[in-house]
C-alpha positions in Angstrom: -20.7 25.4 27.5 -23.3 27.7 25.9 -25.4 29.7 28.3 -28.6 28.1 27.1 -27.6 24.7 28.5 -28.8 23.3 31.8 -26.0 22.3 34.2 -26.2 20.4 37.5 -23.5 21.6 39.8 -22.9 19.3 42.8 -21.0 19.3 46.0 -20.0 15.9 47.4 -22.7 14.6 49.8 -21.2 14.9 53.2 -20.7 12.0 55.5 -23.2 12.1 58.4 -21.0 10.8 61.2 -19.7 14.2 62.4 -20.7 17.9 62.1 -19.6 20.2 59.3 -16.1 21.7 59.2 -14.5 24.2 56.9 -13.4 21.6 54.4 -17.0 20.7 53.7 -17.8 24.4 53.6 -15.1 25.1 51.0 -16.5 22.5 48.6 -19.9 24.0 49.0 -18.7 27.6 48.5 -16.8 26.7 45.3 -20.0 25.1 43.9 -22.2 28.0 45.1 -19.9 30.7 43.5 -20.0 28.8 40.2 -23.8 28.4 40.4 -24.3 32.1 41.2 -21.9 33.1 38.4 -23.9 31.0 35.9 -27.1 32.8 37.0 -25.5 36.2 36.6 -24.3 35.4 33.1 -27.9 34.9 32.0 -27.5 31.1 31.7 -30.7 29.0 31.8 -31.5 28.1 35.4 -29.0 25.5 36.7 -29.3 23.3 39.8 -26.9 23.1 42.8 -27.2 19.8 44.7 -25.8 18.9 48.0 -26.8 16.6 50.8 -25.7 13.9 53.3 -24.3 10.4 52.8 -26.0 8.4 55.6 -25.2 4.7 55.2 -22.2 2.5 56.1 -20.2 1.0 59.0 -18.8 4.2 60.3 -22.3 5.6 60.9 -23.5 2.3 62.4 -20.5 2.5 64.9 -20.9 6.3 65.6 -24.6 5.8 66.4 -23.8 2.8 68.7 -21.2 4.9 70.5 -23.7 7.8 70.9 -26.4 5.4 72.1 -28.9 6.4 69.4 -30.2 4.6 66.3 -28.4 5.3 63.0 -31.6 7.0 61.6 -31.7 9.4 64.6 -28.0 10.2 64.3 -28.4 10.9 60.5 -31.4 13.0 60.9 -29.6 15.2 63.5 -26.3 15.5 61.5 -28.2 16.1 58.2 -30.0 19.1 59.8 -26.6 20.4 61.0 -25.3 20.4 57.4 -28.5 21.9 56.0 -28.3 24.7 58.6 -24.6 25.4 58.1 -25.0 25.6 54.3 -28.0 27.9 54.6 -26.1 30.1 57.1 -23.2 30.3 54.6 -25.6 31.6 52.0 -25.1 28.5 49.8 -27.9 28.7 47.2 -28.5 25.0 46.9 -31.7 23.9 44.9 -31.6 20.3 46.0 -30.6 18.5 49.3 -30.3 14.8 49.0 -30.3 12.3 51.9 -29.2 8.8 50.9 -31.7 7.4 53.4 -34.7 8.9 51.4 -37.0 6.5 49.6 -36.4 8.2 46.2 -32.6 7.7 46.5 -32.9 4.0 47.7 -35.2 3.3 44.8 -32.7 4.9 42.3 -29.8 2.8 43.8 -31.8 -0.4 43.5 -32.6 0.5 39.9 -28.9 1.3 39.2 -27.8 -2.0 40.7 -30.3 -3.9 38.5 -28.9 -2.1 35.4 -25.4 -3.2 36.4 -26.6 -6.8 36.9 -28.6 -7.0 33.7 -25.6 -5.8 31.7 -23.3 -8.4 33.2 -21.1 -6.0 35.1 -21.4 -7.9 38.5 -20.4 -11.3 39.7 -20.2 -13.0 43.1 -16.7 -13.7 44.4 -14.7 -14.3 47.5 -12.8 -11.3 48.5 -10.1 -11.0 51.1 -7.8 -8.2 52.0 -6.9 -5.4 54.5 -10.1 -3.5 55.3 -10.2 0.0 56.8 -13.5 0.7 58.5 -12.7 4.5 58.8 -12.2 4.8 55.0 -14.8 2.1 54.2 -12.5 0.4 51.7 -10.1 -2.4 51.1 -6.5 -1.2 50.8 -3.7 -2.7 48.8 -0.4 -3.5 50.6 1.3 -0.5 49.0 -1.1 1.8 51.0 -0.3 0.2 54.4 2.3 0.8 57.1 3.4 -1.1 60.2 2.9 0.6 63.6 3.0 -0.6 67.2 0.2 0.1 69.7 0.6 1.2 73.3 1.2 -2.5 74.4 3.9 -2.9 71.7 1.8 -5.1 69.5 2.3 -4.8 65.7 -0.6 -3.3 63.8 -1.2 -2.5 60.2 -2.5 1.0 59.4 -3.5 3.0 56.4 -0.6 5.1 55.1 -3.0 7.9 54.1 -5.0 8.3 57.3 -3.2 6.3 60.0 -6.3 4.3 60.8 -6.0 0.6 61.7 -6.9 -2.1 59.2 -8.2 -5.6 59.7 -7.6 -8.7 57.5 -11.1 -9.5 56.2 -12.4 -12.3 54.1 -16.0 -12.4 52.8 -18.1 -13.3 49.9 -19.2 -10.1 48.0 -20.6 -9.0 44.7 -17.7 -7.8 42.5 -17.8 -5.1 39.8 -15.8 -5.8 36.7 -13.8 -2.6 37.0 -10.8 -4.2 35.1 -12.9 -4.3 31.9 -13.2 -0.5 32.0 -9.5 0.4 32.0 -9.4 1.1 28.2 -12.8 2.8 28.0 -11.8 5.1 30.9 -8.5 6.0 29.2 -10.3 6.7 26.0 -12.8 8.9 27.8 -9.9 10.9 29.4 -7.9 11.2 26.2 -11.0 12.4 24.3 -11.9 15.0 27.0 -8.6 16.6 28.2 -10.5 19.2 30.2 -12.9 16.9 32.0 -10.9 17.0 35.2 -9.6 20.4 36.4 -7.0 21.6 37.5 -4.7 19.8 35.2 -2.4 18.1 37.8 -5.4 16.0 38.9 -6.2 15.0 35.4 -2.6 13.8 35.1 -3.0 11.9 38.4 -6.0 10.0 37.1 -4.2 9.1 33.9 -1.4 7.8 36.0 -3.7 5.6 38.0 -5.1 4.2 34.8 -1.7 3.1 33.7 -1.7 0.5 36.5 -4.0 -2.5 36.4 -7.4 -1.9 37.8 -8.5 -4.7 40.0 -12.2 -5.6 40.2 -14.1 -3.7 42.9 -16.0 -5.3 45.8 -19.4 -3.5 45.7 -21.3 -5.2 48.6 -20.7 -6.1 52.2 -22.1 -9.0 54.3 -25.4 -8.0 55.8 -24.3 -9.6 59.1 -21.5 -7.0 59.4 -23.4 -4.0 57.9 -27.1 -3.7 58.5 -27.2 0.1 58.0 -27.4 0.4 54.2 -29.5 -0.6 51.2 -29.9 -4.4 50.8 -28.8 -5.9 47.5 -32.0 -6.6 45.5 -33.0 -10.3 45.7 -30.1 -11.1 48.1 -30.8 -10.4 51.7 -27.4 -11.6 52.8 -25.6 -8.6 51.3 -25.7 -4.8 51.7 -24.7 -2.4 48.8 -21.3 -0.8 49.3 -21.7 2.7 50.7 -19.6 4.3 48.0 -21.8 2.9 45.2 -24.9 4.0 47.1 -23.4 7.5 47.7 -22.3 8.2 44.1 -25.8 7.4 42.7 -27.0 10.6 44.6 -26.0 12.6 41.5 -28.6 10.6 39.5 -31.3 10.3 42.1 -31.3 14.1 42.5 -32.3 14.5 38.8 -35.0 11.9 38.9 -33.2 8.7 37.8 -34.4 6.4 36.3 -37.3 8.3 34.7 -36.4 12.0 34.2 -32.6 12.2 34.6 -32.2 12.6 30.8 -33.1 16.3 31.1 -30.0 16.9 33.1 -27.6 14.0 32.8 -24.7 14.0 31.8 -24.4 17.8 32.1 -23.2 17.4 35.6 -20.2 19.3 37.1 -19.0 17.6 40.3 -17.0 19.6 42.8 -14.9 17.2 44.9 -12.0 17.2 47.3 -8.8 15.5 46.2 -9.2 12.7 48.8 -12.3 11.4 46.9 -10.9 11.9 43.4 -10.5 8.1 42.6 -14.1 7.4 43.5 -15.3 10.2 41.2 -12.9 10.0 38.3 -12.3 6.2 38.1 -15.1 4.2 39.9 -18.0 6.5 39.1 -17.4 6.9 35.3 -16.8 3.1 35.1 -20.0 2.4 37.0 -22.0 4.8 34.7 -20.6 3.2 31.6 -21.4 -0.2 32.9 -25.0 0.9 33.6 -25.3 2.3 30.0 -25.0 6.0 31.0 -22.4 8.7 30.0 -19.8 9.9 32.5 -20.2 13.4 34.0 -19.2 16.4 31.9 -16.7 18.0 34.4 -15.0 17.1 37.6 -13.5 20.1 39.5 -11.1 19.0 42.2 -9.8 21.0 45.2 -7.1 20.4 47.8 -7.4 20.6 51.6 -7.3 23.3 54.3 -4.7 22.8 57.0 -4.6 24.7 60.3 -1.2 26.3 61.2 0.3 23.8 58.8 -1.3 20.7 60.3 -4.0 18.5 58.9 -7.4 19.1 60.5 -8.3 16.1 62.7 -10.6 15.5 65.7 -7.7 13.8 67.5 -5.6 17.0 67.3 -8.6 19.1 68.3 -8.0 21.6 65.5 -11.2 21.1 63.5 -12.5 24.6 62.5 -16.2 25.0 63.1 -17.8 27.2 60.4 -20.4 28.6 62.8 -17.7 30.3 65.0 -16.0 31.6 61.8 -19.2 33.2 60.7 -19.7 34.8 64.1 -16.1 36.1 64.2 -15.6 37.2 60.5 -19.2 37.5 59.2 -20.6 35.2 56.5 -19.3 37.3 53.6 -16.0 37.9 55.3 -15.3 34.2 55.7 -16.7 33.3 52.2 -14.3 35.9 50.8 -11.4 34.5 52.7 -11.9 30.9 51.6 -12.6 31.7 48.0 -9.8 34.3 47.7 -7.1 32.3 49.5 -8.1 28.8 48.5 -6.0 27.5 45.5 -7.6 24.3 44.2 -4.3 22.6 43.2 -2.5 22.9 46.5 -3.3 22.7 50.2 -4.0 26.0 51.9 -3.3 27.0 55.5 -5.8 28.7 57.8 -5.0 30.8 60.7 -7.0 33.6 62.4 -4.6 36.6 61.7 -4.6 35.7 58.0 -8.4 36.1 57.8 -8.5 39.3 59.7 -5.6 40.9 57.7 -7.1 39.9 54.3 -10.7 40.9 55.0 -9.8 44.2 56.7 -7.4 45.3 53.9 -9.5 44.2 50.9 -13.1 44.4 52.0 -13.2 47.0 54.9 -10.5 49.4 53.8 -10.0 49.1 50.0 -13.6 48.4 48.9 -15.6 49.9 51.8 -13.3 52.9 52.1 -13.5 53.7 48.4 -17.4 53.6 48.6 -17.4 55.8 51.7 -15.0 58.4 50.3 -16.6 58.6 46.9 -20.2 59.0 48.2 -19.3 61.3 51.1 -21.7 64.3 51.3 -18.7 66.6 51.7 -17.7 66.0 48.0 -21.1 65.0 46.7 -23.6 67.1 48.7 -26.6 66.4 46.4 -26.1 62.6 46.8 -26.6 61.8 43.2 -24.7 59.8 40.5 -22.9 62.7 38.9 -22.3 63.4 35.2 -19.3 62.4 33.1 -17.6 65.2 31.1 -16.1 64.1 27.8 -14.0 67.2 27.6 -12.3 66.4 30.9 -11.8 62.7 30.0 -11.9 62.5 26.2 -11.8 59.2 24.4 -8.3 58.6 22.9 -7.1 55.7 20.8 -3.5 55.9 22.0 -3.1 57.2 25.5 0.5 56.2 25.8 2.0 58.4 23.1 0.7 61.9 23.7 -0.6 63.9 26.5 -4.4 63.8 26.4 -6.3 67.0 25.8 -8.5 66.8 28.9 -7.5 66.5 32.6 -7.1 62.7 32.7 -3.6 61.2 33.0 -2.1 58.1 31.4 -2.7 56.2 34.6 -6.4 57.1 34.4 -6.7 55.7 30.9 -4.9 52.5 32.2 -7.5 52.2 34.9 -10.4 52.5 32.5 -8.8 49.8 30.3 -8.2 47.5 33.2 -11.8 47.8 34.5 -13.3 47.5 31.0 -11.5 44.1 30.5 -12.3 42.9 34.0 -15.7 41.2 33.4 -14.4 38.9 30.7 -11.3 38.2 32.7 -13.3 37.2 35.8 -15.7 35.1 33.7 -12.8 33.1 32.1 -11.2 32.5 35.5 -14.6 31.2 36.9 -14.9 29.0 33.8 -11.4 27.6 34.5 -12.2 26.9 38.2 -9.7 29.6 39.3 -12.0 31.8 41.4 -9.1 32.9 43.5 -7.5 34.5 40.4 -10.8 36.3 39.5 -10.8 37.8 43.0 -7.1 38.8 42.8 -7.9 40.7 39.6 -10.8 42.5 41.2 -8.7 43.4 44.3 -6.0 44.8 42.0 -8.5 47.0 40.2 -10.0 48.2 43.5 -6.5 49.2 44.5 -6.0 51.0 41.2 -9.3 52.9 41.7 -8.2 54.0 45.1 -5.0 55.3 43.5 -7.1 57.2 41.0 -9.2 58.8 43.7 -6.2 59.7 45.8 -4.3 61.1 42.9 -6.9 63.6 41.9 -7.9 64.6 45.5 -11.5 65.6 44.7 -12.0 67.0 48.2 -9.7 69.9 47.2 -11.7 70.8 44.2 -14.3 73.6 44.5 -17.8 72.5 43.4 -18.9 76.1 43.0 -16.2 76.9 40.5 -17.7 76.2 37.0 -14.2 75.3 35.7 -13.7 72.7 38.5 -17.2 71.2 38.8 -17.2 69.0 35.6 -13.9 67.5 36.5 -15.0 66.9 40.2 -18.1 65.2 38.9 -16.1 63.1 36.4 -13.8 61.8 39.1 -16.7 60.7 41.2 -18.6 59.3 38.2 -15.6 57.1 37.1 -15.1 55.9 40.7 -18.8 55.0 41.1 -18.7 53.2 37.7 -15.7 51.2 38.9 -17.5 50.3 42.1 -20.6 49.3 40.1 -18.5 46.8 38.2 -16.9 45.4 41.4 -20.2 45.1 43.1 -21.7 43.2 40.2 -18.7 40.8 39.8 -18.5 40.1 43.5 -22.1 38.9 43.8 -21.2 35.2 43.5 -18.7 35.5 46.3 -20.0 38.1 48.9 -23.7 38.3 48.0 -25.0 40.4 50.9 -22.0 42.9 50.8 -22.4 43.2 47.0 -26.1 43.8 47.4 -25.5 46.6 49.9 -22.9 48.2 47.6 -25.1 48.1 44.5 -28.1 49.4 46.5 -26.0 52.3 47.7 -25.2 53.1 44.1 -28.9 52.9 43.2 -28.4 49.9 40.9 -31.8 48.2 40.7 -32.1 44.4 41.1 -32.8 43.9 37.4 -29.6 45.9 36.5 -27.2 43.5 38.2 -26.6 40.8 35.6 -23.3 40.4 33.8 -25.1 41.2 30.5 -26.0 44.7 31.8 -22.4 45.4 32.7 -21.4 48.1 30.3 -18.7 50.0 32.1 -18.4 53.8 31.6 -20.8 54.1 28.6 -20.3 57.9 28.5 -16.6 57.4 27.7 -17.7 55.5 24.6 -20.3 58.1 23.7 -23.3 56.2 24.9 -25.9 57.3 27.5 -25.4 56.2 31.1 -28.7 55.2 32.8 -27.3 56.0 36.2 -26.4 59.6 35.6 -28.5 62.0 37.7 -30.0 59.2 39.8 -30.4 59.7 43.5 -28.0 57.4 45.4 -29.4 54.8 47.8 -30.3 55.8 51.3 -27.9 53.4 53.2 -24.9 55.5 53.9 -23.5 53.2 56.6 -20.2 51.4 56.6 -20.1 48.8 53.9 -18.0 46.3 55.8 -16.9 46.7 59.4 -13.3 46.1 60.3 -12.7 42.8 62.1 -11.0 42.5 65.5 -8.4 39.8 66.1 -10.0 37.0 67.9 -9.5 36.9 71.7 -7.9 33.5 71.2 -5.1 34.8 69.0 -4.5 37.8 71.2 -4.0 35.4 74.2 -1.6 33.3 72.1 0.4 36.3 71.0 0.8 37.5 74.6 1.9 34.1 75.7 4.4 33.6 72.9 
């Protein structure tokens, strides 16, 4: 994973039958943070693709229910997604719509490659079909229920949606022939699927026999989709069509070689089988390599319940941005979201986290260390080596200067932070990177509090160098935090770095030499006039009116 390589990061393309919710946003923010982190580390420009999945029976039905054409519905919902992602500061470079001519052409070409290589055959398929999930389900994934009239129904165990017994002639993909190649691919690439529990889950799936996959639907039932080339009676199965977006975005079938297979897919665990079993098998069958990485995340629940339209608890990102600010909500999702397990959302949790870590700890530290009362000239003050001498072993002896053992521990923590953060990003553990930063911010507040610079007299020549050193060390710590937080809270990090007078070209990870004066090197920031924006870095959030009402009534 050298920095010179190109990488295509992708979110799933989102299904255009309903507006965005925080689950979609979480996928996109994980991808965005990884994309921004790559840019900061001086990697060659990558791409971040997202978009909307616009074909299939569910959309055909949703459009009919809304009394509009499928094309009108998709155009409207696609704009909602584009708007929500832009509002969330997701720095996507490509937005794919599966109804676009470039995509439909790529899908037809991909289908032809499968056909030419003998991976498809026509067969009669029957089974329990779930329209809501757009897939046939095996008996093991079904449950019996009764409807309001007491009639027995079969429903999907996973989603609770009703299934119908369906029999039709379809094109079938020889998935069964790829069981061994898929196992070999996973054995040879143990880190291809992260986090590890999901890798194990896919290995487990591949221990059971893989049945061939139905990859088309009768055109009479499904008109809203891409017709099978040279067979007007069939429509290409929506999942095959949707997965090809990762190729169409990089110019398949002509120019994809510049990017493929350096693709890193970010997906929710509910679509893992499609991405880690069907997609690699389809690629192998078409003569292409599987993607390089698949990063998997779990779901957000609300007060412990699954989000669903029927429960009326779907969280709308727009209201969250209004209530918590864009950076506040980005920070919450990326700080609290743990990819390997479901995470719970509730209002008080967001307010508490964002207030304590962004408004109080980070914002408070910036305010106190740049206050005119302790730094009247508003400059980045000088570091004094005699007050804070470099020592090889700060545990054993009392240092000669005025710094304490805890101060040396702080310097060591912050010096190792950039590498630590980079390795957590690399391992798809952004929440751990943010936890480390939050701990260091807390330690820096402790340093500032411990030495009480507001009690030191700037006019006393014996005190001034130590006062300046306390402020210098604090600003250096803040500069590191601002730089490292750019992928997560871009506008707050920008405000913080501008206040410290860090120029745009001084904000990459390669420029991040912490406290150079401690190591006997010059510090380019010393003596610089601080930025003019002395306002509050991050305003404290109020609890939402909704939760205040709930608290009073409970």
